C-alpha positions in Angstrom: 0.0 0.0 -0.1 1.1 3.7 -0.2 2.7 5.5 2.6 -0.6 7.4 3.7 -2.6 4.2 4.0 0.2 2.7 6.0 0.1 5.8 8.4 -3.7 5.6 9.0 -3.4 1.8 9.4 -0.8 2.4 12.3 -3.1 4.8 13.9 -6.0 2.4 13.6 -4.0 -0.4 15.1 -3.0 1.9 17.9 -6.8 2.6 18.4 -7.6 -1.1 18.2 -5.0 -1.9 20.8 -7.2 -0.1 23.5 -9.3 -3.4 23.4 -6.2 -4.9 25.2 -6.7 -4.4 29.0 -3.0 -3.9 29.6 -2.7 -1.3 26.9 -5.9 0.6 28.1 -4.7 0.4 31.7 -2.4 3.4 31.7 -1.8 6.4 29.5 1.9 5.4 29.0 0.9 2.1 27.6 -1.7 3.5 25.3 0.7 6.2 24.1 3.7 3.9 23.7 1.7 1.2 21.8 0.1 4.0 19.5 3.7 5.2 18.7 4.9 1.6 18.1 1.9 0.8 15.8 2.6 3.8 13.7 6.4 3.2 13.5 5.7 -0.6 12.8 3.4 0.1 10.1 5.9 2.2 8.3 9.3 0.6 9.1 9.3 -2.2 6.4 9.3 0.5 3.7 12.5 2.0 5.0 14.0 0.5 1.8 12.4 3.4 -0.1 15.6 5.3 0.7 17.3 3.0 -1.9 15.8 5.2 -4.5 18.4 7.8 -3.5 21.1 5.6 -4.9 19.6 4.6 -8.3 16.5 3.0 -9.8 18.1 -0.3 -10.4 18.9 -0.9 -6.7 15.6 0.3 -5.8 13.7 -2.0 -8.1 15.7 -5.1 -7.2 15.4 -4.6 -3.5 12.2 -2.6 -2.6 9.7 -4.8 -0.8 12.5 -7.5 -0.7 14.4 -8.3 2.3 12.6 -5.6 4.4 9.4 -7.5 3.9 10.9 -11.0 4.4 10.0 -13.5 7.2 13.1 -12.6 9.1 12.4 -8.9 8.9 8.8 -9.4 10.1 10.3 -10.9 13.2 13.1 -8.5 13.6 11.3 -5.1 13.2 9.0 -5.5 16.1 12.0 -6.1 18.4 13.7 -3.0 17.0 10.5 -1.0 17.3 10.0 -2.1 20.9 13.5 -1.1 21.8 13.3 2.3 20.3 9.8 3.1 21.9 10.9 1.9 25.3 13.7 4.4 25.2 11.0 7.2 25.2 8.5 5.2 27.4 10.6 3.2 29.8 7.6 2.4 32.0 5.6 0.8 29.2 4.8 -3.0 29.1 7.4 -4.4 26.7 5.6 -7.5 26.0 2.3 -5.9 24.7 4.3 -3.2 23.1 6.1 -6.0 21.1 2.8 -7.8 20.4 1.1 -4.8 18.9 4.2 -3.7 17.0 4.4 -7.1 15.6 0.8 -6.9 14.4 1.6 -3.6 12.7 4.6 -4.9 10.8 2.8 -8.0 10.0 -0.3 -6.3 8.5 2.0 -4.0 6.4 3.5 -6.8 4.7 0.3 -8.8 4.5 -1.6 -6.1 2.8 1.3 -5.3 0.3 0.8 -8.9 -0.9 -2.5 -8.0 -2.3 -1.1 -5.2 -4.5 0.0 -5.8 -8.1 3.6 -4.9 -7.1 3.8 -7.5 -4.4 6.5 -8.4 -2.0 9.2 -11.1 -1.6 7.3 -12.1 1.6 8.5 -15.6 1.4 12.2 -15.0 1.6 14.4 -16.7 2.6 12.5 -19.8 1.4 11.7 -18.2 -2.0 12.7 -15.2 -3.9 9.4 -15.3 -5.7 7.4 -12.0 -5.9 4.0 -12.6 -4.2 1.5 -10.3 -5.9 -2.2 -11.1 -5.7 -3.3 -8.0 -7.4 -6.7 -7.6 -5.9 -6.1 -4.2 -4.2 -4.8 -1.0 -5.7 -1.5 0.4 -4.0 -3.9 3.3 -2.9 -7.4 2.1 -2.5 -9.7 5.1 -1.7 -12.3 2.9 0.0 -9.8 1.4 2.4 -8.1 4.8 3.0 -11.5 6.4 3.5 -12.7 3.9 6.1 -9.6 4.5 8.1 -10.0 8.3 7.9 -13.6 8.0 9.0 -12.5 5.7 12.0 -9.9 8.2 13.0 -12.3 11.2 12.9 -14.8 9.2 15.0 -12.1 8.5 17.4 -11.2 12.3 17.5 -15.0 13.0 18.1 -15.0 10.7 21.1 -16.2 7.4 19.9 -14.3 4.5 21.6 -11.5 3.6 19.3 -11.4 -0.1 20.0 -14.9 -1.2 18.9 -14.7 1.4 16.1 -11.7 0.1 14.4 -12.7 -3.5 15.1 -15.9 -2.9 13.2 -13.9 -1.2 10.5 -11.6 -4.0 10.0 -14.4 -6.6 9.8 -15.9 -4.4 7.0 -12.5 -4.4 5.3 -12.1 -8.1 5.6 -15.4 -8.5 3.6 -14.2 -5.8 1.1 -11.0 -8.0 0.3 -13.2 -11.0 -0.2 -15.4 -8.9 -2.5 -12.3 -7.8 -4.5 -11.1 -11.3 -4.8 -14.5 -12.5 -6.2 -14.5 -9.5 -8.6 -11.0 -10.5 -9.8 -12.0 -14.1 -10.3 -14.9 -12.9 -12.3 -12.6 -10.9 -14.7 -10.3 -13.9 -14.9 -13.3 -16.2 -16.2 -14.2 -13.4 -18.7 -10.6 -13.2 -20.0 -10.5 -17.0 -20.4 -13.6 -16.8 -22.5 -12.0 -14.0 -24.7 -8.6 -15.6 -25.0 -9.0 -19.3 -24.9 -5.3 -20.2 -25.0 -4.2 -18.0 -22.2 -1.3 -19.5 -20.3 -1.0 -16.7 -17.7 -3.2 -13.9 -16.7 -2.0 -10.8 -14.8 -5.0 -8.8 -13.5 -4.1 -5.6 -11.6 -6.6 -3.2 -9.9 -6.9 0.4 -10.8 -8.2 3.5 -8.8 -11.6 2.8 -10.4 -13.7 0.2 -8.5 -14.8 -1.8 -11.5 -11.9 -1.3 -13.9 -8.8 -3.7 -14.0 -5.6 -3.7 -16.1 -4.8 -6.9 -18.1 -1.6 -8.5 -19.3 -2.0 -12.0 -20.8 0.5 -14.5 -22.0 -0.9 -17.1 -24.6 1.1 -19.7 -26.6 2.1 -17.2 -29.3 1.2 -13.6 -28.1 1.0 -11.1 -25.4 -2.2 -9.3 -25.0 -2.8 -6.0 -23.2 -6.2 -4.7 -22.3 -8.6 -3.5 -19.7 -11.6 -5.0 -18.0 -14.7 -3.2 -16.9 -16.8 -5.6 -14.8 -17.2 -8.6 -17.2 -16.3 -6.7 -20.4 -12.9 -7.3 -21.8 -11.2 -4.8 -24.3 -7.9 -5.8 -25.8 -5.7 -2.7 -26.8 -2.6 -4.3 -28.0 -1.5 -7.7 -29.2 2.3 -8.6 -29.6 3.9 -11.7 -31.0 5.6 -13.7 -28.3 9.1 -13.8 -29.5 11.9 -15.4 -27.1 14.8 -13.1 -26.3 17.6 -14.2 -28.5 20.8 -15.4 -26.9 23.2 -13.4 -28.8 26.3 -11.6 -27.8 24.5 -8.3 -27.9 21.7 -9.5 -25.6 24.2 -11.2 -23.2 26.2 -7.9 -23.0 22.9 -6.0 -22.4 21.9 -8.3 -19.6 25.2 -7.5 -17.8 24.0 -4.0 -17.2 22.5 -3.4 -13.7 19.5 -1.6 -14.9 18.6 -4.4 -17.4 19.2 -7.1 -14.8 17.2 -5.3 -12.2 14.2 -4.9 -14.6 14.3 -8.6 -15.7 14.4 -9.7 -12.1 11.2 -7.9 -11.5 9.0 -7.8 -14.6 7.1 -11.0 -15.4 5.8 -10.0 -18.8 7.6 -7.8 -21.3 8.6 -7.4 -24.8 12.0 -6.4 -26.3 13.3 -4.3 -29.1 16.7 -3.9 -30.7 17.6 -0.9 -32.8 20.9 -0.5 -34.6 22.4 3.0 -35.3 25.6 3.9 -37.1 27.8 3.7 -34.1 25.9 2.0 -31.4 23.1 -0.5 -30.5 20.0 0.1 -28.4 18.2 -2.7 -26.5 15.0 -2.0 -24.8 12.7 -4.0 -22.6 9.0 -2.8 -22.0 6.9 -4.0 -19.1 3.4 -4.6 -20.5 1.5 -4.4 -17.1 1.3 -0.7 -16.9 -0.2 0.6 -20.1 -1.4 4.2 -19.7 -3.0 6.3 -22.4 -1.4 4.1 -25.1 2.0 4.3 -23.5 4.1 1.7 -21.7 6.1 3.8 -19.1 8.0 1.2 -17.2 11.0 0.4 -19.3 14.7 -0.6 -19.1 17.0 0.5 -22.1 20.8 0.2 -22.6 23.0 1.6 -25.3 26.1 -0.2 -26.3 28.9 0.7 -28.7 29.9 -1.5 -31.7 32.4 -3.3 -29.4 29.4 -4.2 -27.1 30.6 -2.0 -24.3 27.8 -0.3 -22.4 27.6 3.5 -23.2 24.6 4.3 -21.1 21.5 2.6 -19.5 18.3 3.5 -17.6 15.3 1.8 -15.9 12.3 3.3 -14.4 9.1 5.1 -15.3 9.2 7.3 -18.3 6.2 8.9 -19.9 7.9 10.4 -23.0 10.8 9.6 -25.4 12.1 13.0 -24.8 12.5 12.5 -21.1 14.1 9.0 -21.7 16.7 10.6 -24.0 17.5 13.3 -21.3 17.9 10.5 -18.7 20.4 8.6 -21.0 22.3 11.7 -21.7 22.7 12.4 -18.0 24.1 8.9 -17.5 26.5 9.5 -20.4 27.7 12.8 -18.8 28.1 11.2 -15.5 
């Protein structure tokens, strides 16, 4: 989920914790658990700072080890130790329990996004992305905001957030049913589909589609049960040529390929250099595919420049590549 949603989730978990008699017993315990819940709901995303290094490092590592099983066990210990420094009289066991719930829920809800997490590490490096809930879901965020406002207005926070989370559980079930309905509609439209990637959007009834069949890639949208295919690409395997092998050695290309499950590729030969481009097919927007990885190599197959990330115009992409060259 997005940062704002994780913040309100932390506040909600802190309010929910007042159902715990130990937490509700003293102001110190209430305040310390609220602080721990807010920090715990944010701390797995500490790897966002990797973006300050470069996109390749960020793409390869974001929601990776910080969302893994060892991290889920470690973060609550660190959060408890940190909060106890400011609230030495707080109950450490209950502080740990509620910070653990905050961390666990952060990772758990991220699994339902299209981006996903490597939540199964160290047992598996596979990205777990169920794609039923958008990264920012206005309904989930709105329910949290309503709950917080009710708390400010004097409504008991424990029962309020308990009711809210019961509603959200049913909402998740509804979204899963909707996604499966879309999947059935896709299978009727593309009968030879091998893999179907269904991703939610900000609009309740609209979903992004990327489908792999025996011979083609399909990109489209679903509105309820209605399927619209925008683009169809022949499924051509990436050749194992010296050029491609050299391109894959680039950090931006390798990061992109480690993350993207469905993409097409292009090779353009210029007078004095080659350009290899990989294009993720999951994020079509206004006829454009903004998530790409591109590398330029000279005639000796030495890397000149490269880039991976979100680009919404060819002009901006060229500027990014020139910046890399100048560096």
